[in-house]
Every structure is written in C-alpha cells, then in structure tokens.
N, C-alpha and C positions, 0 to 999 in steps of 0.2 A: 627462052620459054621455061616457065615452072610450073610443075604440077604437084599438088598437094592432095592426100587423101586421108580420110578417117574411116575407121570401122568402129562403130558403137555396139558393144553387146550390152543388151539391157534385160533387166528383169521387171516384169510388170507387176503391178500389185494384185488385187483380188480379181482376176479375169477368169472367167468360166467357159467362154466361147471365143471362137475365131472372130465373130462379129464384135464383140467388146474388144477384143485385141485391135482390131482395125480402127475402132473409134478412139483408141490411144494413139496408135502410130502415125495415122494419117495426119492428125493436125501437127505432129512434130514435124514431119517431112514438109508439109505445106509451109510452116513458119520459117524453116531453113531456108527453102527455095524463096521465099517472098522476101525475107530480110537481107539475105546474103547472096542471092543469085548464084546458087551452087547447084550442081547436079546431085540429087540425092534420092535413095530409093531403099525399100526393105529389100535385102539381098539373101536373107537365110533365115532359118527357122520359122518359115511361113506356116508350117503345120503344128507347131507347139504354141499352146495357149499363153503361157507366162513368159516366153521369151521372145526377143526380137533382135535381129541383127541388121543395122542400117549402115549403108555405105555412102559416103559423100565424096565429092571431088570438086576441086577448084583449079582453074588454070589462070595464069597471069603473066605478064612480062617482068614483074617486079617480085622477087622473092620475099621481100618484107610484107608486101600485101598479101601473099599466100599465107604466110604465117600468121598475120593479123586475123585473116578470115577463119582459118582453122582454130585459132585461139577462141574466137568469139562463138563459133559453132560448138565447141566443146563445152563452154561454159553455159550456153543456152540449154543443152540437152541435159547437163549435170544439175541444173536449177529446176528441172521438172519435178514437181512433187510426185506425180503419179507413176514415176519409173526410178528404178535403181540403176545407176551406171555401174556395170560390173567391170568393164574394161574398154579401153580406148586404144587403138592401134593407129598410129601416125606414120604415114610415109610421105616423103619428100623427094621429088625428082628434079634435077635441075639440068642446066644445059650441058654439064659434063658427063651425064649418065648416058 
C-alpha cells in the first residue's frame, strides 16, 4: 500500500470575507474530489480571509499511480487563476515505512 499527501498553502486574491473565501476554496476542493477521487479538505487558516491550507491524500497499491495523481492535483491547483500557490508539501509513504 502506498499513501501520498499534499499540503497546499494558498494566497487568495481580493477576498474581504470568509464567505468570499469559501466561494473560492469549495470549488477547488470539489473539483479535486470529483476528478481524482482523492480525500481533500481545508485543514488550516480557516479564520484568515486571504490564506487557505488545503490537505489532500491518495491511497493506492501502485506507487506510480500515487505519484501521477499527486502530480495532476498539483498542476490543477497551480493553474487556478484566483489563487497563488505559495508552497506545496509532498509526502510519500510506501510499504517499507
């Protein structure tokens, strides 16, 4: 079994309320879930208007599949024009861990 995780630190554009923040973060989370069948949620900075921390996890029996899904998810988030991707932290856990 292989487990891969990503943590996205995002800077949001001209956001003035938590309601506006949710209107940006929720579609990103929903698209990642729908397209790649990953577990994903906003996991930090919930009370800060212009920042978001999104965590994502994928589990598979194939290490190549985990790497491919993580790469695709990272590209999807990086391509979103309404957010600036400040950093991505990737972790990979294999059978030997």
